[in-house]
N, C-alpha and C positions, 0 to 999 in steps of 0.2 A: 057361558059361550065364549067370552073373551079369554078365559083361562085356557080353554081347549085350543083356541087359535094361537095363543102365545106359545103354548107347548109345541104345537105343530110347527110353528115358525122356528123355534129353537132347534128342534130335531132336524129340520131342513138345513139350518145353518151348519150344524155339526156334520151332517152328511156331506155338505158341500166342501167343508174344510178337509174332511177325511179323504175325499176323492181328489181334491186339488193339491194338497200338500206334497204327496209323493211326486206329482208331476213337476211341481215347482223345484224340488230338490234335484230331480233328474235333469231338468233343463239347466239348472245352475251347474251341475256336474259336467254336462256335455259342453257347456260354454267355457269351462275352465280348460286351458290348453294343457296337454300332457307335458310332464317334465322332460326336457331334452338335455342329455349330458352335454355340458360345455367343455370345451378344450382349453386347458390352461396354456400359457405361453411356452411352458416346457414340454407340451405334448401330452400332459397327463389329464385324463378325463376327471371332472369333478366327481362323477359317480364312483370312480376308483378311490378317490381320496376319502370317501365315506368310511372306508375300511380302517382308517387311522384317526377318525374324527372323535371317537369316543374313548375315554380312559379305561372303560371296563370291557374285558373280553366277553364274548357271548356265553362262555361256559361259567361265568361268574368268578373266574380266577383273577389273578393280578397280572399287571404288566411290570416287566423288569427292563432296566437299561444296562447292557453289558458290553464290554469290549469284545472283539472277536475271540480273543484268547479265553476270556471268562465264559463265553458262550460254548466254546469247544470243550472246556473242562466240565461244564454242567451237562451238556446235551450230546457230546461226542462230536466226531468229525463229520459234520453235516455241511451242506452248501450254505454257510452262514451269510454270504454276500448276496444271496438271491432273496431280495425283499419284495413285498407286495407292491411297493411304489417304485416304478422305474425312474432312474435318476439322471440328471444332467451330468456332463463330464466334470464339472468343477464348481467352486463356490461363486457366489455373485461377486461382481467386480466392486471393490471398495470405492467410496467416494473420493474425489480428487483433493478436496480441501480438508486440511487437518484443523479441527475445532477443539479447543481446550475446554474442559469442564471447569468453570471457575471455582466450584466447590471442592474439587479433589485434584491433586496433581496426577498427571498421567502415569507416573511411575509407582504410585501407591500399590502395594501388593494386597489384594483381597484374600487370597489363599494360595497355597502351593501344593504340588504333588510331584513325585518322580515316576517316570514311566519305566517299563521293564528293561529299557536300554540304559537306565541309570541317569537319564537326562533330567535336569532340574527344570520344572515347568511352573513358574509363577503365573497366576492370572492377575494381571494388573488392572487398575481401574481403567486406564487407557483413554482413548478419544473416540470420536465417532468413526475413526478409521480402523481401529484395532482394539483388542482387549475386551474387558467385560462390557464397557459402554457400547462398543460396536456390536458385540454378539447379542446384547439385550435389546438395544434399540432397533437394530436392523433385522434381526432374526428371531426375536423373542426367546432367546436361549439365555436364561438368567441364573439358574440354580447351579451351585457348586457340583452337585451330583450329576446333573445332565451334561455339564461341560467337561467334567473330569472323567466320566465313564470311559471315554475312548482312550484315555491315557493309561488305563490299567491293563496294559499290554505293550507289545512292541509297535513301533511306528509302522504303518502299512505302506507309506511312501515317503521317501526322503529326497528332497531336491536342494542341494547346497545345505544351508542352515535351516531350511524349512521342513518340518516334519508333519505329515498328515496322518491322523489316527482315526480309525473308524469304530463305531459302536452300533449296536442294534437294540431296538425296543422289541421285546418278545413276550409272548404269553408264558405262563409257567409250565406249559408243555412244549415249549421250544418253537412255536410258530412265529416267524418274523413279521412284525407289523410295520416297522419303519427302520431306516438307517440314519445315523447321525455322524457328523464329522467334526472333529476339533483339530485345529491347525496351530502349531506352536513354532515360534521363531527361537532357534537355539543361540543366535547371536545376541549381542547386548547393545545394539545400536537402535535408538528410538527415533522419534520424529526429527527430521532434518539431520539425521546421522548423529544425534546427541546420545552418548552412552548412558546407560542406566546408572543412577547415583550409587546403587548398591553393588554394581559390578556383575550382577546376575543376568541371566538371559532375559530378553523381552518376554518370552513365554507365549501365552495364548494370544493369537492374532484374531481368530474368529472361531465360531462354532455355529452350526446350523443343521437343520433337518433336510436331508436330501429330497429334492423334488418339491419343496415348498419354500416360498419366500419367508413366511413367518411360521415358526413352530407353533403347534397348538399349546394352549396354556397349560394343559395337564402334564406336558413333558417336564415342567419345573416342579411337579409335586411327586414324582416317582421316587 
């Protein structure tokens, strides 16, 4: 008799849980607020930035980082500057105080490249205001390939000794996912007007991903 009662009690408990559990989940789901797209300071919706938050395209292909000229060579004369992410008019303002890295002199050349205009563009270790240290610490643009991609073409905008070069991150079928900018100083005056010891140009001032304060980590692995 006791066995029958225990079995009946267990069956009732299972039935109660079966009926109650979906309700509990439903209630929890209803209580969770729906995701609302946030607006970044630049006017870009977070939901839009999801398009460039993953290193892998949906079709399983690869992402490439190319200068505008390399893009045209590979994919033809398409509107290369029309990117998924709408961009602010220029780079973020640099900090006002020049801080030296005690481990490396600012003028140390990490690597060099020449653009299609023939300009010598070293990327120096720099400071928090310019060079590799600025690009990496302020914008998470660290790799040689990511920084130099925009230099594999002609400068897109030149103001005095300052050359602005653009690149795009695209899928292997040519869909633009992001635009990047690298800016080089063609003069040889460094912090406080001090000339470079090697007499070469200052080179890379900054590099960044348009529309984002920090580039995604995967930009440095392309």
